[in-house]
C-alpha positions in Angstrom: 18.0 2.5 10.7 14.4 2.7 9.5 12.1 -0.2 9.4 8.7 -0.2 7.7 6.1 -2.4 9.3 3.0 -3.2 7.2 -0.3 -4.5 8.5 -3.9 -4.8 7.4 -3.8 -7.5 4.8 -6.1 -10.5 4.9 -8.7 -12.5 3.1 -11.8 -10.7 1.8 -14.6 -11.4 -0.6 -14.9 -9.6 -3.9 -16.4 -6.2 -3.4 -14.9 -5.9 0.1 -12.5 -3.4 1.5 -9.1 -3.5 3.3 -6.9 -0.8 4.7 -3.2 -1.3 4.7 -0.9 0.5 7.0 2.9 1.2 6.7 4.4 2.4 9.9 8.0 3.6 10.2 10.1 2.8 13.2 13.5 4.2 13.9 12.9 7.3 11.9 10.2 9.9 11.3 8.7 10.5 7.9 10.2 13.7 6.7 8.2 13.9 3.5 4.8 12.7 2.3 6.5 10.5 -0.3 5.5 6.8 -0.4 4.8 4.2 -3.0 2.7 1.1 -2.9 3.5 -1.9 -4.9 1.9 -5.3 -5.3 3.1 -8.6 -6.6 0.7 -11.2 -7.8 1.7 -14.8 -8.1 3.9 -15.4 -11.1 4.0 -11.7 -12.0 6.4 -8.9 -11.5 6.1 -6.3 -8.8 4.1 -3.3 -10.0 3.5 0.1 -8.5 -0.2 0.8 -7.8 -0.2 4.1 -5.9 2.1 6.8 -4.7 2.4 10.2 -3.1 5.2 12.2 -4.6 7.5 14.5 -2.6 5.3 17.4 -3.8 2.2 15.7 -2.3 0.7 14.6 -5.6 -1.2 11.3 -5.6 -0.9 9.0 -8.6 -2.7 5.7 -9.2 -2.3 2.9 -11.7 -5.2 2.5 -14.1 -6.1 -0.9 -12.7 -7.0 0.6 -9.3 -8.1 4.1 -10.2 -11.3 5.0 -8.4 -11.1 2.1 -6.0 -7.9 2.7 -4.0 -6.7 5.8 -2.2 -3.6 6.5 -0.2 -2.7 9.0 2.4 -0.6 9.9 5.4 -1.1 9.7 9.1 1.8 11.7 10.6 0.4 11.4 14.1 1.1 7.6 13.8 4.2 8.1 11.6 2.5 5.9 9.0 1.1 5.8 5.5 -2.0 4.0 4.5 -3.7 2.4 1.4 -7.5 2.2 1.4 -8.7 -0.5 -1.0 -12.4 -0.6 -1.8 -14.2 -2.7 -4.4 -11.6 -5.4 -4.2 -11.5 -7.9 -7.1 -9.8 -11.3 -7.3 -7.2 -9.8 -9.6 -6.1 -7.5 -6.7 -4.7 -10.6 -5.0 -1.1 -10.4 -4.2 1.5 -9.3 -1.7 1.5 -5.6 -1.1 4.6 -3.6 -0.2 5.2 0.0 0.8 8.3 1.8 -0.2 9.4 5.0 1.6 12.5 6.5 3.2 14.6 4.3 0.8 13.2 1.2 2.5 10.8 -1.6 1.8 8.1 -2.9 4.0 8.0 -6.6 4.7 4.9 -7.1 2.6 1.4 -8.1 3.5 -0.8 -10.7 1.8 -4.1 -9.6 0.3 -6.4 -12.4 -1.0 -9.7 -11.6 -2.7 -12.0 -14.5 -3.2 -14.7 -14.5 -5.9 
């Protein structure tokens, strides 16, 4: 049974950066595919970034040019680099891969 463990969230000032990690335990990543979601208070969960099975990277318009995501197969993990953070980026961030969800990690951006 696979478990996705997320880390890297925290409190940062506007304009700052964070790097989220999503590490799989119990199973190796067999494809590059991963999706990153976030859920702001009072809002629905939305997808912000993904890597498709074919390796294509897609990003939501709201984070385009500020966030990037990639793979670290040596650590059996996926990452989301977030630069130029804004208060509206605040929320719980989740990774989804191998048909499983991470536990979520809180990102709070202060103005």
